[in-house]
N, C-alpha and C positions, 0 to 999 in steps of 0.2 A: 291238496296231494297231488293232483294231475300235473300241476306245474313244477313240482318238484322234479319230475321226469325229467325234465329240461338241463339238472345237472348230471347225470350220467349219460343223457345224450351228447352234451358237449365234451365230455372227457372221452366217450366212446370213439367220435370222428373226428378226435384229435390225431390220432395214429395215422388214418389214412390221408386227412386232409395234409398233415407233416410230409409224409411220404411220396405223396403224388405232386407234391409243389417243388420237393427235392428232386424229382424226375424230371419236371420241366426246366428246373434250374440247371440241371446237368445237361440238359438240351439246349443251354441257352436260350429257354424260352421260345425256339423254332418248332413249329409243327409238322416241319419235313424229318425232322431228326427224330422228334417224338412219334412220328408216324411210322418210319423205317424201325424204331426201337420196338414198337410195339406188334411190329409185323414179324420181326426176328424171334423174340421173347415171347410171344402170345399174348393177347391183349385180356385175356380173363385173368391169370395171375397177377399181371401189372396193374391191371384195373381194381381189380376186386381183392385181390389175396385170394389166400387158402382157407385160412381158420374164419373171416368175417361169414363167408358165406354158409358156413356151416351153422354157425349160431343163429343168422337170420332163418337159415331154413327150419332148424328145429323151433325157432320161436313162430314162424309162419303154420308150422304142423300141428304144434299146441293149441295156436288161436283156431283152427277149424275145427279144434276138437272141444272148445268151450261150449257148443252147445248142448253136448253130453251131460253138461252141469247146469241146468239151466235156472235153479235156484240162483246160483251166484252169478249170472251172465255179466253184469257190470264190472262187477268186482274183479273177476278172474282176468277179463281182457286186460284190464289195468296191469295188472300182477304180470301178464305174460309180456307186456311191454316195459314194465320195471326189470324183469328177470332177464329179457334179451339186450335191453341197454346197459344194463350193469353188468354182465358177462362181457361185452365190449368195451366197458369202460375198464373192468378187471384186465382185460388183455393187454389194453394201452399201456395202465401202469406195471402191469408186470415186464411188458416188452420195453418200458423205460427203465425200470430198475435191473436187470440183466445187463443192459446195454446194447440191445437190439435194435432199439427206435431208432430210424434214421431221421436226421431232420437236415434243412436247409441252410445253406450259410445265410445268416441273419443279414444280408442287403435290406435298404428300406422297401424294394419291390418285393420282396419275399416274405417281410414283416406286415407289409399292407395285405397282399393275397391271404396269408395265412389269417390275419385278423377278421378280414372281411367274409371270407369263407366260413369261417368257424360262427361269426356273427347270423349270417343268413342262414345257416343250417338249423342254428339253436331258435332262430327266432321262426322259422318254417315249421318246426316241431312243435313249438308253445303254441302258435296258432292253430294249426290241426289238432291239437288235445283239446276239445270241446267235448262237451258232456254227451251232445247229441250223436258222435261221432258215429259211424256204422262199421261193418266187417272190411267192407274196401278202404275205407280211409284208414282202418288201423293196420292192414296191410301195408298200404303206403307208409305210415310211418315206420313198420318194422324195417321197410327197405330204404327207408332217407339214411342211415348210416353207410350202407352198401353201397351207394350210387353218390356219396360225398364228393367223387373226383368231377361230378360234372358242376358242382358250385366252384371249384377250382377255375375249371373252365370257363364258366361264366362270369367271374371275378378276372380273369385273365381279359375276356371281351371286353369287361367294362373299364378297364383300366388300359385299352389298348387306344383309345385318342388320345389322352393323355400321354401315354407311352410315346405315340407319334410325334407329338407336338414336343415335349423335352428332346425328344431325338434330334428331330430338325432343327430345333433352336441350338443344340450342341455342336452339330455339324456344321452349320453356318457360321457359329462363331470360330470353329477351327480353320474353316477358309479362310474368313478374314485374316486370322493369326497368320496363316501361311501367305496371304498377297502382303502382309506387311513387312515379310522376310524374303523380298525378292532373289536376296544373294547367298540364301542358305542351298546347300547341295544336298540333294535327298537321294539317298538309295533304298529301292525298292526290292524286296526278297520275296518269293513265292515258291512254292512247289509242294510236292506229296510230302516229302520226307527232305531232311537236313536244312531246315530254313536256319533254326536256332544256333545251331553250329556255325553256320556259315555268317550269321549275323555276329555270332561274339567273336569269332576268327576277325573280320572286320574291326569290330570295336576294340580289338586288341593291339591291331596293327596302329590304329590311330588314338591309342590310349594318350597320347600327349595332346591333342587336339582337343577342343571344345565340342564333346560330340555328344549327341542325344540319342539314345538307345532304347527301342522299345522292350520293356522287362519282360520276362517269362509269363507266356500265356497270355501276353497282350498282343492280339494282332487281327483285331475286328474294327470296323469303324468305330464303336462308342470307345472302346479303349484305347486306340490311338487319338481319337479326337479329343478324348479328355486328358490325356498324356499332353498334347499340344497346349492346349489350355492351361494347364497347370504348370508345366516344366518349360516349354521353350520361350528363350529369351534371344536376346540380340548378341549374346556372344557364344551364341552356338553358329559352326561354322557347317557344320554336318550332322543330318538326321538320318538314321539306320533303321529301316523300319520294316518288319516282319510282316506280311502280309497273310491271311488265312482265308480259307473262302470254301463256303459248303454249295454254291450255287452260282449260276452265271450272275455278272453284273455286280459281284461283291467287291471283285478287286478292283474295278472300275470306279466304283465308290471311293474306295480307299485312295486311289489315284489321285479323282477330283479334291480330296483334302490335302492330298500332301506333295503334289505335282511332281514326281521324280524326274530327274536327269538320268539315272542309271538304273538298271533293271536287271535282277539276276532272276533265274529260274533253276530250282536245285536240280530237280527231277521231278518226272510225271509217270505217278504209278498208279495203282487201283484205289488210292485212300479215298474214301467216301464216295465211291463210284457209284452207289445205289442212289445217292442225292443228285447227282450229276446226271447220269442217266447212261453215259458211255464214253468211252475212253475219248472220243473226239470232241465230245462237251467237255471235258474236264480241260482236256488241254487248250480248248478254245479261252475257256474261263480264265485258265493260268495266263493264257498270253493277252488278256487284256491289260497285263503289265507293260508288256512290249509295244502295244498299240497306243498306250498314253505317254511314250518317251517322245521326247521332240528330236526332229531331225538330226541336232547335233548331239544328242543323247549317245549314250553306249548301252546295249545289250549283252548280255551274258549268258550262255545256255550250255548245260551239261550233255555234251554230244554222246555219252554213254547211255543215253534215254532217249526214248523215242518222241516223236513229235517235233522234231527239228525244223521239218518242210513246214509245218502249218504256223509255229513259233515266227518263223523268219518272214514269211510273207505279212504276217501282223504288225511288224515293225518297219517305222520310217525311218530308222537309223540302221547302219550295219549292225550284225549279229556276229559275235565272236564266241566261238565255243572251247569247252574245255572235255579233257578227256583221257583215258588211258589206253583206247586201243585205236587209234593211229587216226589221220584227217582231222586234227582238231588245231585250234589256232594255241592255245597253252595245251601241251600234252606232256605229262608225266613219265619218265622213263626210271630203270632199275628201282622199282616199287620194292620195300622190304619193312619187314616188322619185326622186334624184337620186344623185350620186357620194359626199354623205356619208351618205346612208340613206334611211329612210321617215318621212314625217310624216302626221298625219291630225289630225282635229278629234274629241273626244268631249265631248261635254254643252258645247260652247262652248271647252273647254281645248284648246289645242293641243299635240299630242305630238310631238317630235322625237327620233328613236332612230337612232343609227348602225348600223342593221340593213340588210341587202339583202334583197329579195324581200316583194314587198307581201303574200304570204300569211303573211308573218311576224305581219301584224297581228292576227289572231284570237288568237295568242299573246300578244300585248303585252294586249288585252282582257282574256284570262281571268287574268292577272297580277294588273292593276291592281283587276279586280274584287273578286279573292280580298282582295288588301290593303286595298281598301275595307271589306269585311266586317270587316276587323281595325282598321276605327278609322282607316286612311290615306286622308287625300282625295286625290281624284284629281289635283289640282293639284302636290301633294306628289310623286304617284308621276312625273308628268311631269317634273317637276323632277330625280328621282333618276335616271330612267331615260336621260335625257339625255345620260349618261356612261358607259353600259353599253357594254361592249365584246363583240362577238359571239363565239361559240365556235368553237373551232379547227375545220376540216374541217366546218363546217355553215353552210353556204351563204356560206362565206368566199370575199371575193374578194381576189385577190392580182395583182400587178403584176410582170412578169418584167423581165430586164435588157434586152431589146429592145424594150420597151413593150407586149408581149404581155400579155392579160387572162387569169387563170385564175380561174374560179370551182371553188373546191373543197367540193364537197359530198358528200366519200367518208365521211363519219360516218353517212350516211342510204343507206338501202336501202328506201325504199316507193316504190309508184305516184305518192301524191300529192307528194311532195318532187321526184319526176322529172317530174311535170307542172308544178309550180313552177319548176323548171330551164328547161323549154322555153320556157316563157312570158316567163321574164326575159330570156332569149335573143333572144327574138324583139324585144325591145325596145331591145337593144344595139346601140349603132352600128358597130360593128366589120363589116369587111367582108366578112371570109373566118371563117365560125365552124364549130368541130369539136367535136362530141360524142364523151365517150369514156365509156364506161360497162361497168359488169359486170354488168348487166341485176339483174333481180328474183327472188329463191326464195319457195318455200313458199307461191306463189299456187295452188298445186292446179290445179283443172280451168278455171279463169279466166286462167292464164298466159299461153296464147296470144293469149286475145283483150284483155287488157291491154297487152302487147307491141305487138301490130298497132295498138292505137290509140292509143299511143305514137308509134310510126312514123309515123302517119299526121298526129300532131299536129306533129312534128318536120320533115314535108316540105319546107314553104317557109323553113325556117330555118336549117338546117345543109348545108353542102355537103358535109362529109366527116363520117363515123361510123365510130368504131373500136368495137366490142365485144369484150370479153374473155370473152363466154358463147357459144359457138356454137349453142347450143338457142335462146336469148333471140333472138339475132341472127337464126335464120330466121323467127321470127314479127315481130320488127321490120321488116325487109325487104317484109314484105305490105304493111305498110300506109305504108312509107317510099317505095315504087315504084322503088327501084335498090338494089344490092348493098352491102352496108356489108363494111368490111374486119374480119377475125378474124385478129389475130395469133397465129402460132405461141406457146404458152408466154408469152403477154403481152409480147411483146417486138416495139416497132415504133419505126421512125424517121419521125419528123415533121419537115418543114421549117418552120421556125418563121420568121415575118415580124412587122413592127412591127403593123401593124392587124388583130391575130389574136385571137379570142376562143376559150378551150378550156373547155368544160363538163366538167367532171369530177364522176359522178354513179354512186354506189354503190360499196360495199367494193370495195378493189384495192392492188395490191403499192404499198407506201410509196414506192418510187422513181420513182414515175409524174410527180407533180405538180412534185417538185423539177427533174426532167428539162425538163418543158414551161417551168419557169421561168428556165430557164439560157440 
């Protein structure tokens, strides 16, 4: 009978194992990102949950009261374990039935982590279920499901040597492939915001060439390396690489794989500042792209951003700038925006691009500047970009069934894109404007100040604000000057009218934007 307890134990620990594995996966199996998440959100709820500690606590209390019934000592203690683990198993099944159970994306690594962790937890429980077990051992058994995250961490470290070996093998293979393509032109693009848009603008300019472009969300060393191994061929003349980083050395590693001749740094902001430690460290980390360029290479930087002096000093090649505020190599004039998109003049050449948000101008300038370095005239770039289609969920304007307008910027999660969305809403003619946002993450100590500044910026623009993150909302309220709505479990009802504007900023559940358009 005792070993039958392993069945509810297995089911009971399934929920926390799946949830914590998903969290690790969302943080890209990185301890720095996980640590920042736990610091910000609170370690207790993220690691232990809220319901499971209650069940386990009740079980321990009942277990301690067993001596009140000395005639049935042994049987009572087994029943306490059965009841507690049974409640946890029921809770797991209940969450699965109602669709609240979170699961990782089933990659090989995730499947292996979940499988081994469940096996080790169940095996440990079965081994400790011996007839001569004492009170202390019974309490340990009750606590076993509560600390199942430790087994996931243990499996992570168990697989780490294999993971590192496989990663080194993949990276070495990618480096060899790059060496076998000496005539390949590589454009590296990094920055706090605007990387994906700039990448796609360049890809559109060179759409008639044999171009390999990193897909959406592929900007890490393993993603880029696997792409090179699977897709890069002799037919490709150009490789456009989006480069992401959370700490120093990661851009340098990407450059060692790709050997870029052209480097673009779109913008230096506060994104992931908690992981870099300081703006200077963030700037130098992004500047690793310029440092990797050859003397005959080309470096382009957004002069409307900070850090130009640091970046210029890192580059062995000349650094050219783009901007809208003067003193830039490529400077846009007569910037305007209407329902069809944005327009401006560059060196006397008119540009009309179906993109929304005048902050996109610098991304366009960076793309056409890099294209000119590859012998594409500005006039030709202007012609080709006139048919460019904006990226989904990146400053994408949508019109609902009742005439309401939704600005879908849910792909972005940076302070710079947040400010741009607020400023765009200021100029929109809608009578009623509603901001819906998930807030910002990984800003570290500046999070409060940034959210408060955004609230101040939005004060006279939005009549209503819906925040999906309670902590960010508290800081935002200080600047906004009045309370904002924080719905439970991100479920809310909005009365939709014809002349309404909804600005959706930051990552959020996929059902929200379609609901606003209905």
